[in-house]
mmCIF file of the C-alpha atoms, coordinates in Angstrom:
data_MODEL
# 
_entry.id   MODEL 
# 
loop_
_atom_site.group_PDB 
_atom_site.id 
_atom_site.type_symbol 
_atom_site.label_atom_id 
_atom_site.label_alt_id 
_atom_site.label_comp_id 
_atom_site.label_asym_id 
_atom_site.label_entity_id 
_atom_site.label_seq_id 
_atom_site.pdbx_PDB_ins_code 
_atom_site.Cartn_x 
_atom_site.Cartn_y 
_atom_site.Cartn_z 
_atom_site.occupancy 
_atom_site.B_iso_or_equiv 
_atom_site.pdbx_formal_charge 
_atom_site.auth_seq_id 
_atom_site.auth_comp_id 
_atom_site.auth_asym_id 
_atom_site.auth_atom_id 
_atom_site.pdbx_PDB_model_num 
ATOM 1   C CA . ASP A 1 1   ? 144.653 78.936 64.561 1.00 0.00 ? 1   ASP A CA 1 
ATOM 2   C CA . PRO A 1 2   ? 144.441 77.836 68.036 1.00 0.00 ? 2   PRO A CA 1 
ATOM 3   C CA . VAL A 1 3   ? 142.838 74.783 69.036 1.00 0.00 ? 3   VAL A CA 1 
ATOM 4   C CA . GLU A 1 4   ? 142.191 73.608 72.286 1.00 0.00 ? 4   GLU A CA 1 
ATOM 5   C CA . ILE A 1 5   ? 141.481 69.695 73.473 1.00 0.00 ? 5   ILE A CA 1 
ATOM 6   C CA . MET A 1 6   ? 139.040 69.407 76.298 1.00 0.00 ? 6   MET A CA 1 
ATOM 7   C CA . VAL A 1 7   ? 136.737 67.149 78.171 1.00 0.00 ? 7   VAL A CA 1 
ATOM 8   C CA . MET A 1 8   ? 133.069 67.098 76.511 1.00 0.00 ? 8   MET A CA 1 
ATOM 9   C CA . PRO A 1 9   ? 130.790 69.719 78.169 1.00 0.00 ? 9   PRO A CA 1 
ATOM 10  C CA . GLU A 1 10  ? 128.146 67.502 80.369 1.00 0.00 ? 10  GLU A CA 1 
ATOM 11  C CA . PHE A 1 11  ? 125.168 69.235 78.050 1.00 0.00 ? 11  PHE A CA 1 
ATOM 12  C CA . GLN A 1 12  ? 126.760 67.842 74.923 1.00 0.00 ? 12  GLN A CA 1 
ATOM 13  C CA . ARG A 1 13  ? 127.444 64.341 75.725 1.00 0.00 ? 13  ARG A CA 1 
ATOM 14  C CA . GLY A 1 14  ? 125.493 61.027 75.135 1.00 0.00 ? 14  GLY A CA 1 
ATOM 15  C CA . VAL A 1 15  ? 125.227 61.136 71.368 1.00 0.00 ? 15  VAL A CA 1 
ATOM 16  C CA . ALA A 1 16  ? 129.324 61.392 70.290 1.00 0.00 ? 16  ALA A CA 1 
ATOM 17  C CA . ILE A 1 17  ? 132.357 60.247 71.869 1.00 0.00 ? 17  ILE A CA 1 
ATOM 18  C CA . ALA A 1 18  ? 133.650 63.753 70.066 1.00 0.00 ? 18  ALA A CA 1 
ATOM 19  C CA . TYR A 1 19  ? 133.534 66.339 68.344 1.00 0.00 ? 19  TYR A CA 1 
ATOM 20  C CA . CYS A 1 20  ? 135.393 69.552 66.248 1.00 0.00 ? 20  CYS A CA 1 
ATOM 21  C CA . SER A 1 21  ? 133.960 72.476 67.170 1.00 0.00 ? 21  SER A CA 1 
ATOM 22  C CA . SER A 1 22  ? 135.300 74.884 64.871 1.00 0.00 ? 22  SER A CA 1 
ATOM 23  C CA . PRO A 1 23  ? 134.992 79.301 64.792 1.00 0.00 ? 23  PRO A CA 1 
ATOM 24  C CA . GLY A 1 24  ? 131.661 80.598 63.103 1.00 0.00 ? 24  GLY A CA 1 
ATOM 25  C CA . PRO A 1 25  ? 131.750 81.879 60.053 1.00 0.00 ? 25  PRO A CA 1 
ATOM 26  C CA . PHE A 1 26  ? 132.161 85.437 61.054 1.00 0.00 ? 26  PHE A CA 1 
ATOM 27  C CA . GLU A 1 27  ? 134.466 84.847 64.063 1.00 0.00 ? 27  GLU A CA 1 
ATOM 28  C CA . LYS A 1 28  ? 137.634 85.087 62.306 1.00 0.00 ? 28  LYS A CA 1 
ATOM 29  C CA . GLY A 1 29  ? 140.880 83.750 64.132 1.00 0.00 ? 29  GLY A CA 1 
ATOM 30  C CA . ALA A 1 30  ? 139.144 82.571 67.019 1.00 0.00 ? 30  ALA A CA 1 
ATOM 31  C CA . LYS A 1 31  ? 139.458 78.979 69.523 1.00 0.00 ? 31  LYS A CA 1 
ATOM 32  C CA . THR A 1 32  ? 138.559 74.997 67.810 1.00 0.00 ? 32  THR A CA 1 
ATOM 33  C CA . PHE A 1 33  ? 137.592 72.606 70.439 1.00 0.00 ? 33  PHE A CA 1 
ATOM 34  C CA . TYR A 1 34  ? 138.082 69.498 69.982 1.00 0.00 ? 34  TYR A CA 1 
ATOM 35  C CA . THR A 1 35  ? 136.043 68.031 72.843 1.00 0.00 ? 35  THR A CA 1 
ATOM 36  C CA . ILE A 1 36  ? 136.129 63.780 73.917 1.00 0.00 ? 36  ILE A CA 1 
ATOM 37  C CA . SER A 1 37  ? 133.270 62.476 75.813 1.00 0.00 ? 37  SER A CA 1 
ATOM 38  C CA . PRO A 1 38  ? 134.164 60.034 79.162 1.00 0.00 ? 38  PRO A CA 1 
ATOM 39  C CA . THR A 1 39  ? 132.111 57.338 79.822 1.00 0.00 ? 39  THR A CA 1 
ATOM 40  C CA . PRO A 1 40  ? 128.770 57.730 81.456 1.00 0.00 ? 40  PRO A CA 1 
ATOM 41  C CA . GLU A 1 41  ? 129.161 57.310 85.127 1.00 0.00 ? 41  GLU A CA 1 
ATOM 42  C CA . THR A 1 42  ? 126.117 55.465 84.969 1.00 0.00 ? 42  THR A CA 1 
ATOM 43  C CA . TRP A 1 43  ? 127.553 52.903 82.879 1.00 0.00 ? 43  TRP A CA 1 
ATOM 44  C CA . SER A 1 44  ? 128.876 49.576 84.750 1.00 0.00 ? 44  SER A CA 1 
ATOM 45  C CA . GLU A 1 45  ? 132.501 48.090 84.892 1.00 0.00 ? 45  GLU A CA 1 
ATOM 46  C CA . THR A 1 46  ? 131.885 45.622 82.394 1.00 0.00 ? 46  THR A CA 1 
ATOM 47  C CA . ARG A 1 47  ? 130.428 47.968 80.105 1.00 0.00 ? 47  ARG A CA 1 
ATOM 48  C CA . THR A 1 48  ? 132.827 50.577 80.536 1.00 0.00 ? 48  THR A CA 1 
ATOM 49  C CA . GLU A 1 49  ? 135.981 48.137 80.110 1.00 0.00 ? 49  GLU A CA 1 
ATOM 50  C CA . SER A 1 50  ? 134.103 46.884 76.987 1.00 0.00 ? 50  SER A CA 1 
ATOM 51  C CA . PHE A 1 51  ? 134.387 50.648 75.658 1.00 0.00 ? 51  PHE A CA 1 
ATOM 52  C CA . TYR A 1 52  ? 137.733 51.665 75.901 1.00 0.00 ? 52  TYR A CA 1 
ATOM 53  C CA . LYS A 1 53  ? 138.826 48.428 74.691 1.00 0.00 ? 53  LYS A CA 1 
ATOM 54  C CA . GLU A 1 54  ? 136.903 49.805 71.578 1.00 0.00 ? 54  GLU A CA 1 
ATOM 55  C CA . TYR A 1 55  ? 138.710 53.717 72.097 1.00 0.00 ? 55  TYR A CA 1 
ATOM 56  C CA . ASN A 1 56  ? 142.228 51.639 72.352 1.00 0.00 ? 56  ASN A CA 1 
ATOM 57  C CA . ASN A 1 57  ? 145.272 54.252 70.923 1.00 0.00 ? 57  ASN A CA 1 
ATOM 58  C CA . TYR A 1 58  ? 145.497 52.706 67.417 1.00 0.00 ? 58  TYR A CA 1 
ATOM 59  C CA . MET A 1 59  ? 141.491 53.929 67.442 1.00 0.00 ? 59  MET A CA 1 
ATOM 60  C CA . LEU A 1 60  ? 141.942 57.477 69.137 1.00 0.00 ? 60  LEU A CA 1 
ATOM 61  C CA . GLU A 1 61  ? 145.423 58.150 67.119 1.00 0.00 ? 61  GLU A CA 1 
ATOM 62  C CA . ASN A 1 62  ? 142.299 57.941 64.220 1.00 0.00 ? 62  ASN A CA 1 
ATOM 63  C CA . LEU A 1 63  ? 139.936 59.559 65.593 1.00 0.00 ? 63  LEU A CA 1 
ATOM 64  C CA . THR A 1 64  ? 142.132 62.158 65.761 1.00 0.00 ? 64  THR A CA 1 
ATOM 65  C CA . ILE A 1 65  ? 143.028 62.276 62.419 1.00 0.00 ? 65  ILE A CA 1 
ATOM 66  C CA . HIS A 1 66  ? 139.606 62.641 61.568 1.00 0.00 ? 66  HIS A CA 1 
ATOM 67  C CA . GLU A 1 67  ? 138.291 65.297 64.104 1.00 0.00 ? 67  GLU A CA 1 
ATOM 68  C CA . ALA A 1 68  ? 141.784 67.116 64.328 1.00 0.00 ? 68  ALA A CA 1 
ATOM 69  C CA . MET A 1 69  ? 144.230 66.993 61.481 1.00 0.00 ? 69  MET A CA 1 
ATOM 70  C CA . PRO A 1 70  ? 143.662 66.969 59.112 1.00 0.00 ? 70  PRO A CA 1 
ATOM 71  C CA . GLY A 1 71  ? 139.984 66.343 58.986 1.00 0.00 ? 71  GLY A CA 1 
ATOM 72  C CA . HIS A 1 72  ? 137.594 68.441 60.209 1.00 0.00 ? 72  HIS A CA 1 
ATOM 73  C CA . TYR A 1 73  ? 140.106 71.161 62.046 1.00 0.00 ? 73  TYR A CA 1 
ATOM 74  C CA . LEU A 1 74  ? 141.632 71.748 59.155 1.00 0.00 ? 74  LEU A CA 1 
ATOM 75  C CA . GLN A 1 75  ? 138.862 71.597 56.105 1.00 0.00 ? 75  GLN A CA 1 
ATOM 76  C CA . LEU A 1 76  ? 137.031 74.137 58.842 1.00 0.00 ? 76  LEU A CA 1 
ATOM 77  C CA . ALA A 1 77  ? 139.366 76.129 59.256 1.00 0.00 ? 77  ALA A CA 1 
ATOM 78  C CA . HIS A 1 78  ? 139.556 76.900 55.250 1.00 0.00 ? 78  HIS A CA 1 
ATOM 79  C CA . SER A 1 79  ? 135.657 77.066 55.570 1.00 0.00 ? 79  SER A CA 1 
ATOM 80  C CA . ASN A 1 80  ? 136.274 79.417 57.652 1.00 0.00 ? 80  ASN A CA 1 
ATOM 81  C CA . ARG A 1 81  ? 138.651 82.049 55.665 1.00 0.00 ? 81  ARG A CA 1 
ATOM 82  C CA . TYR A 1 82  ? 136.217 81.207 52.616 1.00 0.00 ? 82  TYR A CA 1 
ATOM 83  C CA . GLU A 1 83  ? 134.374 84.414 51.508 1.00 0.00 ? 83  GLU A CA 1 
ATOM 84  C CA . ALA A 1 84  ? 131.059 83.019 50.419 1.00 0.00 ? 84  ALA A CA 1 
ATOM 85  C CA . PRO A 1 85  ? 129.030 84.722 47.493 1.00 0.00 ? 85  PRO A CA 1 
ATOM 86  C CA . THR A 1 86  ? 126.139 85.250 50.008 1.00 0.00 ? 86  THR A CA 1 
ATOM 87  C CA . PHE A 1 87  ? 125.479 85.308 54.164 1.00 0.00 ? 87  PHE A CA 1 
ATOM 88  C CA . ILE A 1 88  ? 123.407 81.488 53.059 1.00 0.00 ? 88  ILE A CA 1 
ATOM 89  C CA . ARG A 1 89  ? 126.307 80.692 51.674 1.00 0.00 ? 89  ARG A CA 1 
ATOM 90  C CA . SER A 1 90  ? 128.228 81.639 54.800 1.00 0.00 ? 90  SER A CA 1 
ATOM 91  C CA . ILE A 1 91  ? 126.274 79.724 57.405 1.00 0.00 ? 91  ILE A CA 1 
ATOM 92  C CA . PHE A 1 92  ? 125.149 76.419 55.841 1.00 0.00 ? 92  PHE A CA 1 
ATOM 93  C CA . GLY A 1 93  ? 127.978 73.864 55.221 1.00 0.00 ? 93  GLY A CA 1 
ATOM 94  C CA . SER A 1 94  ? 127.299 70.001 54.174 1.00 0.00 ? 94  SER A CA 1 
ATOM 95  C CA . GLY A 1 95  ? 127.214 67.604 56.907 1.00 0.00 ? 95  GLY A CA 1 
ATOM 96  C CA . THR A 1 96  ? 128.468 65.405 53.527 1.00 0.00 ? 96  THR A CA 1 
ATOM 97  C CA . PHE A 1 97  ? 131.244 66.666 52.547 1.00 0.00 ? 97  PHE A CA 1 
ATOM 98  C CA . ILE A 1 98  ? 132.256 67.372 56.115 1.00 0.00 ? 98  ILE A CA 1 
ATOM 99  C CA . GLU A 1 99  ? 131.986 64.382 57.675 1.00 0.00 ? 99  GLU A CA 1 
ATOM 100 C CA . GLY A 1 100 ? 133.094 62.630 53.873 1.00 0.00 ? 100 GLY A CA 1 
ATOM 101 C CA . TRP A 1 101 ? 136.356 64.994 54.093 1.00 0.00 ? 101 TRP A CA 1 
ATOM 102 C CA . ALA A 1 102 ? 136.958 63.816 57.218 1.00 0.00 ? 102 ALA A CA 1 
ATOM 103 C CA . THR A 1 103 ? 136.744 60.157 56.792 1.00 0.00 ? 103 THR A CA 1 
ATOM 104 C CA . TYR A 1 104 ? 138.562 60.111 53.158 1.00 0.00 ? 104 TYR A CA 1 
ATOM 105 C CA . ALA A 1 105 ? 141.748 62.389 55.851 1.00 0.00 ? 105 ALA A CA 1 
ATOM 106 C CA . GLU A 1 106 ? 141.833 58.922 58.237 1.00 0.00 ? 106 GLU A CA 1 
ATOM 107 C CA . GLN A 1 107 ? 142.285 56.696 53.998 1.00 0.00 ? 107 GLN A CA 1 
ATOM 108 C CA . LEU A 1 108 ? 144.203 59.335 53.282 1.00 0.00 ? 108 LEU A CA 1 
ATOM 109 C CA . MET A 1 109 ? 147.001 59.317 56.443 1.00 0.00 ? 109 MET A CA 1 
ATOM 110 C CA . VAL A 1 110 ? 146.975 55.339 56.117 1.00 0.00 ? 110 VAL A CA 1 
ATOM 111 C CA . GLU A 1 111 ? 147.428 55.149 52.110 1.00 0.00 ? 111 GLU A CA 1 
ATOM 112 C CA . TYR A 1 112 ? 150.193 57.659 52.433 1.00 0.00 ? 112 TYR A CA 1 
ATOM 113 C CA . GLY A 1 113 ? 152.217 54.837 55.527 1.00 0.00 ? 113 GLY A CA 1 
ATOM 114 C CA . TYR A 1 114 ? 150.977 57.029 58.386 1.00 0.00 ? 114 TYR A CA 1 
ATOM 115 C CA . GLY A 1 115 ? 150.874 54.729 61.599 1.00 0.00 ? 115 GLY A CA 1 
ATOM 116 C CA . GLY A 1 116 ? 152.515 51.612 59.943 1.00 0.00 ? 116 GLY A CA 1 
ATOM 117 C CA . ASP A 1 117 ? 150.392 48.265 59.406 1.00 0.00 ? 117 ASP A CA 1 
ATOM 118 C CA . GLU A 1 118 ? 148.732 48.486 62.715 1.00 0.00 ? 118 GLU A CA 1 
ATOM 119 C CA . LEU A 1 119 ? 146.522 52.120 62.146 1.00 0.00 ? 119 LEU A CA 1 
ATOM 120 C CA . LYS A 1 120 ? 146.175 50.355 59.290 1.00 0.00 ? 120 LYS A CA 1 
ATOM 121 C CA . MET A 1 121 ? 144.736 47.541 60.178 1.00 0.00 ? 121 MET A CA 1 
ATOM 122 C CA . GLN A 1 122 ? 142.217 49.644 62.556 1.00 0.00 ? 122 GLN A CA 1 
ATOM 123 C CA . GLN A 1 123 ? 141.427 52.275 59.233 1.00 0.00 ? 123 GLN A CA 1 
ATOM 124 C CA . LEU A 1 124 ? 139.466 49.205 57.372 1.00 0.00 ? 124 LEU A CA 1 
ATOM 125 C CA . LYS A 1 125 ? 137.925 48.701 60.629 1.00 0.00 ? 125 LYS A CA 1 
ATOM 126 C CA . MET A 1 126 ? 136.396 51.970 60.863 1.00 0.00 ? 126 MET A CA 1 
ATOM 127 C CA . ARG A 1 127 ? 135.618 51.773 56.544 1.00 0.00 ? 127 ARG A CA 1 
ATOM 128 C CA . LEU A 1 128 ? 133.738 48.502 57.667 1.00 0.00 ? 128 LEU A CA 1 
ATOM 129 C CA . ARG A 1 129 ? 132.450 50.585 60.883 1.00 0.00 ? 129 ARG A CA 1 
ATOM 130 C CA . LEU A 1 130 ? 130.938 53.523 58.004 1.00 0.00 ? 130 LEU A CA 1 
ATOM 131 C CA . ILE A 1 131 ? 128.745 50.937 56.027 1.00 0.00 ? 131 ILE A CA 1 
ATOM 132 C CA . ILE A 1 132 ? 127.636 49.567 59.526 1.00 0.00 ? 132 ILE A CA 1 
ATOM 133 C CA . ASN A 1 133 ? 126.604 53.368 60.463 1.00 0.00 ? 133 ASN A CA 1 
ATOM 134 C CA . SER A 1 134 ? 124.360 53.884 57.491 1.00 0.00 ? 134 SER A CA 1 
ATOM 135 C CA . ILE A 1 135 ? 122.977 50.022 57.410 1.00 0.00 ? 135 ILE A CA 1 
ATOM 136 C CA . ILE A 1 136 ? 121.694 50.711 60.913 1.00 0.00 ? 136 ILE A CA 1 
ATOM 137 C CA . ASP A 1 137 ? 120.971 54.404 60.579 1.00 0.00 ? 137 ASP A CA 1 
ATOM 138 C CA . GLN A 1 138 ? 118.381 53.211 57.972 1.00 0.00 ? 138 GLN A CA 1 
ATOM 139 C CA . LYS A 1 139 ? 117.118 50.260 59.039 1.00 0.00 ? 139 LYS A CA 1 
ATOM 140 C CA . ILE A 1 140 ? 116.544 51.740 62.389 1.00 0.00 ? 140 ILE A CA 1 
ATOM 141 C CA . HIS A 1 141 ? 113.957 54.271 60.617 1.00 0.00 ? 141 HIS A CA 1 
ATOM 142 C CA . THR A 1 142 ? 112.438 52.483 58.269 1.00 0.00 ? 142 THR A CA 1 
ATOM 143 C CA . GLY A 1 143 ? 112.828 48.815 58.427 1.00 0.00 ? 143 GLY A CA 1 
ATOM 144 C CA . GLY A 1 144 ? 112.559 48.517 62.142 1.00 0.00 ? 144 GLY A CA 1 
ATOM 145 C CA . MET A 1 145 ? 115.512 46.886 63.052 1.00 0.00 ? 145 MET A CA 1 
ATOM 146 C CA . THR A 1 146 ? 115.425 46.276 66.935 1.00 0.00 ? 146 THR A CA 1 
ATOM 147 C CA . GLU A 1 147 ? 117.930 46.870 69.740 1.00 0.00 ? 147 GLU A CA 1 
ATOM 148 C CA . GLU A 1 148 ? 119.299 43.693 70.022 1.00 0.00 ? 148 GLU A CA 1 
ATOM 149 C CA . GLU A 1 149 ? 119.454 43.343 66.006 1.00 0.00 ? 149 GLU A CA 1 
ATOM 150 C CA . ALA A 1 150 ? 121.229 46.430 65.576 1.00 0.00 ? 150 ALA A CA 1 
ATOM 151 C CA . ILE A 1 151 ? 123.277 45.254 68.200 1.00 0.00 ? 151 ILE A CA 1 
ATOM 152 C CA . GLN A 1 152 ? 124.441 41.703 67.180 1.00 0.00 ? 152 GLN A CA 1 
ATOM 153 C CA . LEU A 1 153 ? 124.777 43.414 63.716 1.00 0.00 ? 153 LEU A CA 1 
ATOM 154 C CA . MET A 1 154 ? 127.522 46.086 65.511 1.00 0.00 ? 154 MET A CA 1 
ATOM 155 C CA . MET A 1 155 ? 129.581 43.423 67.359 1.00 0.00 ? 155 MET A CA 1 
ATOM 156 C CA . THR A 1 156 ? 129.445 40.500 64.914 1.00 0.00 ? 156 THR A CA 1 
ATOM 157 C CA . GLU A 1 157 ? 129.800 41.973 61.779 1.00 0.00 ? 157 GLU A CA 1 
ATOM 158 C CA . GLY A 1 158 ? 131.270 45.221 62.069 1.00 0.00 ? 158 GLY A CA 1 
ATOM 159 C CA . PHE A 1 159 ? 133.992 44.138 64.692 1.00 0.00 ? 159 PHE A CA 1 
ATOM 160 C CA . GLN A 1 160 ? 132.991 46.644 68.062 1.00 0.00 ? 160 GLN A CA 1 
ATOM 161 C CA . GLU A 1 161 ? 132.877 46.008 71.456 1.00 0.00 ? 161 GLU A CA 1 
ATOM 162 C CA . GLU A 1 162 ? 129.638 46.136 72.901 1.00 0.00 ? 162 GLU A CA 1 
ATOM 163 C CA . GLY A 1 163 ? 129.953 49.383 74.904 1.00 0.00 ? 163 GLY A CA 1 
ATOM 164 C CA . GLU A 1 164 ? 130.902 51.193 71.493 1.00 0.00 ? 164 GLU A CA 1 
ATOM 165 C CA . ALA A 1 165 ? 127.603 49.160 70.205 1.00 0.00 ? 165 ALA A CA 1 
ATOM 166 C CA . PHE A 1 166 ? 125.011 50.550 72.851 1.00 0.00 ? 166 PHE A CA 1 
ATOM 167 C CA . GLY A 1 167 ? 126.248 54.196 72.024 1.00 0.00 ? 167 GLY A CA 1 
ATOM 168 C CA . LYS A 1 168 ? 125.517 53.741 68.284 1.00 0.00 ? 168 LYS A CA 1 
ATOM 169 C CA . TRP A 1 169 ? 122.124 52.242 69.140 1.00 0.00 ? 169 TRP A CA 1 
ATOM 170 C CA . ARG A 1 170 ? 121.450 55.445 71.180 1.00 0.00 ? 170 ARG A CA 1 
ATOM 171 C CA . ARG A 1 171 ? 123.068 57.994 68.973 1.00 0.00 ? 171 ARG A CA 1 
ATOM 172 C CA . ALA A 1 172 ? 121.162 56.359 65.473 1.00 0.00 ? 172 ALA A CA 1 
ATOM 173 C CA . CYS A 1 173 ? 117.714 56.615 67.806 1.00 0.00 ? 173 CYS A CA 1 
ATOM 174 C CA . MET A 1 174 ? 118.275 59.705 68.662 1.00 0.00 ? 174 MET A CA 1 
ATOM 175 C CA . SER A 1 175 ? 119.243 61.156 64.550 1.00 0.00 ? 175 SER A CA 1 
ATOM 176 C CA . SER A 1 176 ? 118.379 60.093 61.690 1.00 0.00 ? 176 SER A CA 1 
ATOM 177 C CA . THR A 1 177 ? 120.634 60.239 58.276 1.00 0.00 ? 177 THR A CA 1 
ATOM 178 C CA . GLN A 1 178 ? 122.982 61.674 60.121 1.00 0.00 ? 178 GLN A CA 1 
ATOM 179 C CA . LEU A 1 179 ? 124.783 58.632 60.648 1.00 0.00 ? 179 LEU A CA 1 
ATOM 180 C CA . SER A 1 180 ? 125.051 58.317 57.020 1.00 0.00 ? 180 SER A CA 1 
ATOM 181 C CA . THR A 1 181 ? 126.604 61.135 55.664 1.00 0.00 ? 181 THR A CA 1 
ATOM 182 C CA . TYR A 1 182 ? 130.150 59.672 56.414 1.00 0.00 ? 182 TYR A CA 1 
ATOM 183 C CA . TYR A 1 183 ? 130.216 56.850 53.870 1.00 0.00 ? 183 TYR A CA 1 
ATOM 184 C CA . ILE A 1 184 ? 127.846 58.879 51.646 1.00 0.00 ? 184 ILE A CA 1 
ATOM 185 C CA . GLY A 1 185 ? 130.871 62.130 51.897 1.00 0.00 ? 185 GLY A CA 1 
ATOM 186 C CA . ASN A 1 186 ? 133.442 59.503 51.733 1.00 0.00 ? 186 ASN A CA 1 
ATOM 187 C CA . MET A 1 187 ? 132.730 57.815 48.800 1.00 0.00 ? 187 MET A CA 1 
ATOM 188 C CA . GLU A 1 188 ? 131.762 61.317 46.798 1.00 0.00 ? 188 GLU A CA 1 
ATOM 189 C CA . ILE A 1 189 ? 134.952 62.283 47.673 1.00 0.00 ? 189 ILE A CA 1 
ATOM 190 C CA . ASN A 1 190 ? 137.173 59.572 46.058 1.00 0.00 ? 190 ASN A CA 1 
ATOM 191 C CA . ASP A 1 191 ? 134.872 60.116 42.617 1.00 0.00 ? 191 ASP A CA 1 
ATOM 192 C CA . ILE A 1 192 ? 135.485 63.497 43.511 1.00 0.00 ? 192 ILE A CA 1 
ATOM 193 C CA . ARG A 1 193 ? 139.658 62.183 43.106 1.00 0.00 ? 193 ARG A CA 1 
ATOM 194 C CA . LYS A 1 194 ? 138.808 59.388 40.946 1.00 0.00 ? 194 LYS A CA 1 
ATOM 195 C CA . ALA A 1 195 ? 137.438 62.418 38.525 1.00 0.00 ? 195 ALA A CA 1 
ATOM 196 C CA . TYR A 1 196 ? 140.364 64.111 39.005 1.00 0.00 ? 196 TYR A CA 1 
ATOM 197 C CA . GLU A 1 197 ? 143.294 62.613 38.217 1.00 0.00 ? 197 GLU A CA 1 
ATOM 198 C CA . ALA A 1 198 ? 141.596 60.913 34.848 1.00 0.00 ? 198 ALA A CA 1 
ATOM 199 C CA . LYS A 1 199 ? 141.405 64.316 33.646 1.00 0.00 ? 199 LYS A CA 1 
ATOM 200 C CA . HIS A 1 200 ? 144.897 65.912 34.738 1.00 0.00 ? 200 HIS A CA 1 
ATOM 201 C CA . LYS A 1 201 ? 145.894 62.293 34.087 1.00 0.00 ? 201 LYS A CA 1 
ATOM 202 C CA . ASP A 1 202 ? 150.347 63.138 33.894 1.00 0.00 ? 202 ASP A CA 1 
ATOM 203 C CA . ASN A 1 203 ? 149.677 66.168 36.166 1.00 0.00 ? 203 ASN A CA 1 
ATOM 204 C CA . PHE A 1 204 ? 147.904 65.083 38.487 1.00 0.00 ? 204 PHE A CA 1 
ATOM 205 C CA . ASP A 1 205 ? 149.319 66.675 41.951 1.00 0.00 ? 205 ASP A CA 1 
ATOM 206 C CA . ILE A 1 206 ? 147.032 65.379 44.961 1.00 0.00 ? 206 ILE A CA 1 
ATOM 207 C CA . LYS A 1 207 ? 148.218 68.723 47.016 1.00 0.00 ? 207 LYS A CA 1 
ATOM 208 C CA . THR A 1 208 ? 146.788 70.925 44.342 1.00 0.00 ? 208 THR A CA 1 
ATOM 209 C CA . MET A 1 209 ? 143.378 68.724 43.767 1.00 0.00 ? 209 MET A CA 1 
ATOM 210 C CA . HIS A 1 210 ? 142.756 69.208 48.417 1.00 0.00 ? 210 HIS A CA 1 
ATOM 211 C CA . ASP A 1 211 ? 143.954 72.408 47.980 1.00 0.00 ? 211 ASP A CA 1 
ATOM 212 C CA . GLN A 1 212 ? 141.386 73.176 45.656 1.00 0.00 ? 212 GLN A CA 1 
ATOM 213 C CA . ILE A 1 213 ? 138.399 71.110 47.274 1.00 0.00 ? 213 ILE A CA 1 
ATOM 214 C CA . LEU A 1 214 ? 138.956 72.557 51.141 1.00 0.00 ? 214 LEU A CA 1 
ATOM 215 C CA . SER A 1 215 ? 139.038 76.392 48.862 1.00 0.00 ? 215 SER A CA 1 
ATOM 216 C CA . PHE A 1 216 ? 135.195 76.248 47.804 1.00 0.00 ? 216 PHE A CA 1 
ATOM 217 C CA . GLY A 1 217 ? 133.727 76.141 51.960 1.00 0.00 ? 217 GLY A CA 1 
ATOM 218 C CA . SER A 1 218 ? 131.719 73.765 52.912 1.00 0.00 ? 218 SER A CA 1 
ATOM 219 C CA . PRO A 1 219 ? 128.997 72.586 49.741 1.00 0.00 ? 219 PRO A CA 1 
ATOM 220 C CA . PRO A 1 220 ? 127.731 69.244 48.768 1.00 0.00 ? 220 PRO A CA 1 
ATOM 221 C CA . PRO A 1 221 ? 130.126 67.360 47.012 1.00 0.00 ? 221 PRO A CA 1 
ATOM 222 C CA . LYS A 1 222 ? 128.334 67.929 43.933 1.00 0.00 ? 222 LYS A CA 1 
ATOM 223 C CA . TYR A 1 223 ? 129.027 70.841 43.221 1.00 0.00 ? 223 TYR A CA 1 
ATOM 224 C CA . ILE A 1 224 ? 132.173 70.383 44.238 1.00 0.00 ? 224 ILE A CA 1 
ATOM 225 C CA . LYS A 1 225 ? 132.477 68.575 41.144 1.00 0.00 ? 225 LYS A CA 1 
ATOM 226 C CA . GLU A 1 226 ? 130.597 70.737 38.695 1.00 0.00 ? 226 GLU A CA 1 
ATOM 227 C CA . LEU A 1 227 ? 133.332 73.612 40.451 1.00 0.00 ? 227 LEU A CA 1 
ATOM 228 C CA . LEU A 1 228 ? 136.343 71.983 39.701 1.00 0.00 ? 228 LEU A CA 1 
ATOM 229 C CA . GLU A 1 229 ? 134.431 71.286 35.842 1.00 0.00 ? 229 GLU A CA 1 
ATOM 230 C CA . LEU A 1 230 ? 134.737 67.619 36.017 1.00 0.00 ? 230 LEU A CA 1 
# 
């Protein structure tokens, strides 16, 4: 399936640094767009420099695994081919599964040695980010967490640069529960893998498992467990 890397359209900026825009369920063979946002022109030189420290070469490699291969691009291409039994099943997908798969893909590449120790360190930092994203998502919307508290947590406990932390604060304020889907989805897909390995034991084949997981479209992870009879 064709994929194009492009600068994020201006009207889409201000939430996530990047996203993968795949064809809809009835657009067979259309392009997928992997878009990346530049820093806002209103940011100071100090904040911009801080942001690009965060998004260094190792981070961009990890980001591309997440957004493109074998993350969103691969998963959503499979989902696009899925022939759902109902119209509703075709047009709606589980964000928890979609983000869970992409974060699992990051983990998987490092597990198999891609990128060496440098990317492994980056991935460990990203796994820490998943947890902190979930914490600030909940505490901002239900616990009255302030901007100062959130940014301090991200910078001191998550080792994030100020430019990244500020952008994440803004994103968390503009959404609710979405930032939690990454960690929850990742845990659920890892749980599926553990259950699948336990069931198949010596006959376990990781490629077969991945192909089966990706063959069901984008349902909530709990239904994938049912479909795999785990």
